[in-house]
C-alpha positions in Angstrom: 6.0 6.5 -11.9 2.5 6.6 -13.3 1.9 10.0 -14.6 -1.6 9.7 -13.1 -0.9 7.9 -9.8 -0.8 10.2 -6.7 2.5 11.7 -5.7 4.3 11.6 -2.5 6.5 14.2 -2.2 9.6 16.2 0.3 7.9 18.5 2.8 8.9 21.9 0.7 7.9 20.5 -2.8 4.4 19.7 -1.4 4.4 23.4 0.2 5.0 24.4 -3.3 2.0 22.1 -4.7 -0.1 23.6 -2.6 0.7 27.4 -3.3 0.4 26.5 -6.7 -3.2 24.9 -6.2 -1.9 21.4 -7.6 -1.5 20.0 -4.3 0.5 16.8 -4.2 -1.1 13.1 -2.3 0.7 14.1 0.6 4.4 14.5 2.3 6.2 11.6 1.6 8.5 11.9 5.0 5.5 11.1 7.7 3.8 8.8 5.1 4.7 4.8 6.1 4.3 1.9 2.9 1.6 0.4 5.4 -0.6 4.0 5.0 -0.5 3.5 1.2 -3.1 0.6 1.4 -1.6 -1.7 -0.7 -1.8 -5.3 -1.9 -0.4 -7.9 -3.7 0.1 -6.8 -7.1 0.7 -3.6 -6.6 3.6 -1.6 -7.4 5.2 2.1 -6.6 7.9 3.8 -7.4 10.5 5.7 -5.6 12.7 8.6 -7.3 15.8 9.4 -4.9 16.7 12.5 -7.2 19.6 14.6 -4.6 21.8 14.3 -8.3 21.4 10.7 -8.4 18.4 10.4 -10.6 17.9 6.9 -9.3 14.3 5.3 -9.9 13.2 2.2 -7.6 10.4 -0.1 -8.4 9.1 -1.5 -5.3 7.0 -4.6 -6.1 3.9 -6.1 -3.8 4.1 -10.0 -4.1 1.6 -10.2 -0.9 0.8 -9.1 2.3 1.5 -11.4 5.6 0.1 -10.4 8.8 3.3 -12.5 10.7 6.2 -11.7 9.0 8.1 -15.0 8.2 11.8 -15.0 9.7 14.7 -13.6 8.0 16.9 -10.8 6.5 14.8 -7.7 5.1 14.2 -5.9 2.5 14.3 -9.1 0.4 16.1 -7.7 -3.1 14.9 -10.0 -6.0 16.1 -8.1 -9.2 18.7 -5.9 -9.8 19.3 -3.5 -12.9 22.2 -1.9 -13.9 
């Protein structure tokens, strides 16, 4: 949600950005969260706009090499 942050977009939008000379950081379809190089305290936004216009903010609380047992993902807060 940072206007200066690198956007990852759907394949069609990525192609348009390349053609317009305003290339997005990457295509979202093959991108993994692990490849973003995030660390504890970082945030990222996800915009789901197939008519719903939903925004999700994901807060990275910690990066663990060993995954603790439990159900994932954890929802820590809901608004709306």
